[in-house]
C-alpha positions in Angstrom: 80.5 34.4 -54.2 79.4 37.7 -52.5 81.7 39.6 -50.2 79.7 38.8 -47.0 79.8 35.1 -47.9 83.5 35.0 -48.5 84.2 36.8 -45.2 81.9 34.6 -43.2 83.5 31.5 -44.7 86.9 32.6 -43.6 85.7 33.2 -40.0 84.0 29.8 -40.0 87.1 28.1 -41.2 89.2 29.7 -38.4 86.6 28.7 -35.8 86.7 25.1 -37.1 90.4 25.2 -36.5 89.7 26.4 -33.0 91.4 29.8 -33.3 90.6 33.4 -33.9 91.0 34.6 -37.5 94.0 36.8 -38.2 93.3 39.9 -40.3 96.4 41.6 -41.6 96.4 45.3 -42.5 98.4 46.3 -45.6 98.8 49.9 -46.5 98.4 50.3 -50.2 101.2 52.0 -52.0 103.6 51.6 -49.1 106.4 52.2 -49.5 105.7 51.5 -53.2 102.9 49.6 -55.0 105.3 46.8 -55.7 106.3 46.6 -52.0 102.6 46.6 -50.9 101.9 43.7 -53.2 104.9 41.8 -51.8 103.7 42.6 -48.3 100.2 41.3 -49.0 101.5 38.1 -50.5 103.8 37.6 -47.6 101.0 38.0 -45.1 98.8 35.5 -47.0 101.7 33.0 -47.3 102.3 33.3 -43.5 98.7 32.4 -42.7 96.6 35.6 -42.7 92.9 34.7 -43.1 91.8 38.0 -44.3 93.4 41.2 -45.6 92.5 44.7 -44.7 93.9 47.1 -47.4 94.3 50.6 -46.1 93.9 53.7 -48.3 96.4 56.4 -47.4 94.7 59.7 -46.5 96.0 63.2 -45.9 94.0 63.6 -42.6 94.0 60.2 -40.9 92.1 61.1 -37.7 92.1 57.6 -36.3 95.6 56.6 -37.2 98.6 56.8 -35.0 102.1 58.0 -36.1 103.2 54.7 -37.6 100.4 54.5 -40.2 100.1 58.3 -40.6 103.8 58.6 -41.4 103.6 55.6 -43.8 100.5 57.1 -45.4 102.4 60.3 -46.2 105.1 58.2 -47.9 102.5 56.4 -49.9 100.6 59.6 -50.9 103.9 61.2 -52.0 104.4 58.2 -54.3 100.9 58.6 -55.8 99.1 56.2 -53.5 95.4 56.4 -52.7 92.2 54.7 -53.5 93.3 53.7 -57.0 96.5 52.1 -55.7 94.3 50.1 -53.3 92.2 48.9 -56.2 95.3 48.0 -58.2 96.6 46.0 -55.2 93.3 44.0 -54.9 93.3 43.4 -58.7 96.9 42.2 -58.6 96.1 39.8 -55.8 93.1 38.4 -57.6 95.1 38.0 -60.8 97.7 36.0 -58.9 95.0 33.6 -57.7 94.5 34.7 -54.1 91.0 34.1 -52.9 91.2 35.3 -49.3 88.7 37.9 -48.3 89.9 41.5 -48.9 88.3 44.5 -47.3 89.4 48.1 -48.2 89.6 50.5 -45.2 89.1 54.1 -46.2 88.0 57.3 -44.7 84.8 58.6 -46.3 86.2 61.5 -48.3 88.2 59.3 -50.8 85.1 57.2 -51.3 83.1 60.2 -52.3 85.6 62.0 -54.4 84.7 60.1 -57.6 81.0 59.5 -56.6 80.0 56.7 -54.3 78.3 54.6 -56.9 81.2 54.5 -59.3 83.7 54.0 -56.4 81.8 51.0 -55.0 81.3 49.6 -58.4 85.0 49.8 -59.1 86.0 48.3 -55.8 83.8 45.3 -56.4 84.9 44.9 -60.0 88.5 44.4 -58.9 87.6 41.8 -56.4 87.1 43.7 -53.1 84.8 41.9 -50.7 84.0 44.6 -48.2 84.7 48.1 -46.8 85.6 49.5 -43.5 84.9 53.3 -43.1 86.2 54.4 -39.7 84.5 57.8 -39.8 81.1 56.5 -40.9 78.8 55.4 -38.0 76.3 52.7 -38.6 73.0 54.1 -39.9 74.5 57.5 -40.7 74.2 56.9 -44.5 71.7 54.2 -45.2 72.0 54.8 -49.0 75.6 53.8 -48.9 74.8 50.6 -46.9 72.1 49.7 -49.4 74.3 50.4 -52.4 77.1 48.3 -51.0 74.7 45.4 -50.3 73.3 45.6 -53.8 76.8 45.2 -55.2 77.8 42.3 -53.0 80.1 44.4 -50.8 80.2 43.8 -47.1 80.4 46.8 -44.7 82.1 46.6 -41.3 81.3 49.2 -38.7 83.4 50.1 -35.6 82.4 50.2 -31.9 84.5 51.5 -29.0 84.4 51.5 -25.2 82.1 54.6 -25.1 79.7 53.3 -27.8 76.2 53.2 -26.3 74.3 49.9 -26.2 71.8 51.2 -28.8 74.7 52.1 -31.2 76.4 48.8 -30.6 73.1 47.1 -31.6 72.8 49.3 -34.7 76.4 48.4 -35.7 75.7 44.7 -35.2 72.7 44.9 -37.4 74.3 47.0 -40.1 77.7 45.1 -40.3 77.6 42.6 -43.1 81.3 41.7 -42.9 82.4 41.7 -39.3 82.0 44.0 -36.4 85.2 45.9 -35.6 85.8 46.4 -31.9 88.2 49.1 -30.9 88.9 48.2 -27.3 90.6 51.4 -26.3 90.4 55.2 -26.6 92.8 57.0 -29.0 94.4 56.3 -32.3 96.0 53.2 -33.8 99.5 52.2 -32.8 101.3 49.2 -31.3 101.2 49.1 -27.5 103.1 47.1 -24.9 100.0 45.7 -23.1 96.4 44.9 -23.8 94.1 47.8 -22.9 92.4 47.6 -19.5 88.9 46.1 -20.0 89.6 45.0 -23.5 88.7 41.3 -22.9 85.5 42.3 -21.1 84.4 44.7 -23.8 85.0 42.2 -26.7 83.3 39.4 -24.8 80.3 41.7 -24.0 80.0 42.8 -27.7 80.4 39.3 -28.9 77.7 38.2 -26.5 75.4 40.9 -27.9 76.1 39.9 -31.4 75.1 36.3 -30.6 76.4 34.9 -33.9 74.7 37.4 -36.1 78.1 38.8 -37.3 81.7 37.9 -36.5 83.4 40.1 -34.0 87.0 41.2 -34.6 89.2 43.4 -32.4 92.1 45.6 -33.4 94.1 48.8 -32.5 97.4 48.2 -30.7 98.0 44.5 -31.1 101.6 43.7 -31.8 102.8 40.8 -29.6 102.0 37.1 -29.0 100.9 37.6 -25.4 98.5 40.3 -26.5 97.0 38.1 -29.2 96.8 35.1 -26.9 95.0 37.2 -24.3 92.3 38.4 -26.7 91.9 35.3 -28.9 89.5 33.5 -26.7 87.2 36.5 -26.6 87.1 37.4 -30.3 86.2 35.8 -33.6 89.1 37.6 -35.2 92.1 39.9 -34.4 93.4 42.7 -36.6 97.1 43.5 -36.7 97.8 46.9 -38.2 100.5 49.3 -37.0 102.9 46.4 -36.1 102.8 45.1 -39.6 103.4 48.6 -41.1 106.3 49.0 -38.8 107.7 45.6 -39.8 107.4 46.5 -43.4 109.2 49.8 -42.7 112.0 48.2 -40.8 112.5 44.8 -42.5 110.4 44.6 -45.7 108.0 41.9 -46.7 110.2 39.2 -45.1 109.9 40.8 -41.6 106.1 41.3 -42.1 105.6 37.7 -43.0 107.6 36.5 -40.0 105.4 38.6 -37.7 102.2 37.4 -39.2 103.4 33.8 -38.8 104.3 34.4 -35.2 101.1 36.1 -34.2 98.9 33.6 -36.1 100.3 30.9 -33.9 99.1 32.8 -30.9 95.5 32.9 -32.3 94.9 29.3 -31.2 92.8 28.9 -28.1 92.3 25.8 -25.9 88.7 26.4 -25.1 86.8 27.7 -28.1 83.2 28.6 -27.9 82.0 28.8 -31.5 79.0 31.0 -31.7 78.7 31.7 -35.4 
């Protein structure tokens, strides 16, 4: 099964269950590779529908202090793109078939050559990529290369993204469309960003079922998840899970995933996929 197919199947299954899919972010190599594997398995056991495996990077422009600090710990221990590949390979070897997307800045993907890197990602069982510093259409060759290998690509849109660029991101995204409903970097926040529901609903309306729409950046509590679940096909939990791993290990991370997944259910679901 290709990456895009596996990802779409997960979103369809969540929609059938009348809820938004929960996408759990796991930072590879944090605080060690063994811990990251335990975190990923805890997230899946607690009900995560998809995994987003982050690649630690020395210049994480879009990451807030929680993920940036954790990334430095992971890098100091030898973490990087290869540790992300080992994490994916370990999960597949243990029989996990949930969709896995690797989130990496562009530089690590290019370091060993884009063809070899994408080939290696797919070989270990990766379903897709998220490249936060690569706009849709900026590098058509990479998009075509990923497609030829069965790798999905998910692009990001934000409150200041123009309608034309939103459309380009919808067309180019073969995994899901990643909506960042606020300005700034990642990091858990106390409240949902002003205008978030309206932005997600608008983008989802534009997508009109062509690609699932998932929202992330700042989600950490049940009320936040419950507020956004009716507007999105999926919700991404990142910094809050990294913080849970830092403070309480895989057990705390799993408990948070279980708690937030329960809030993904919506009473009035409009399934547009």
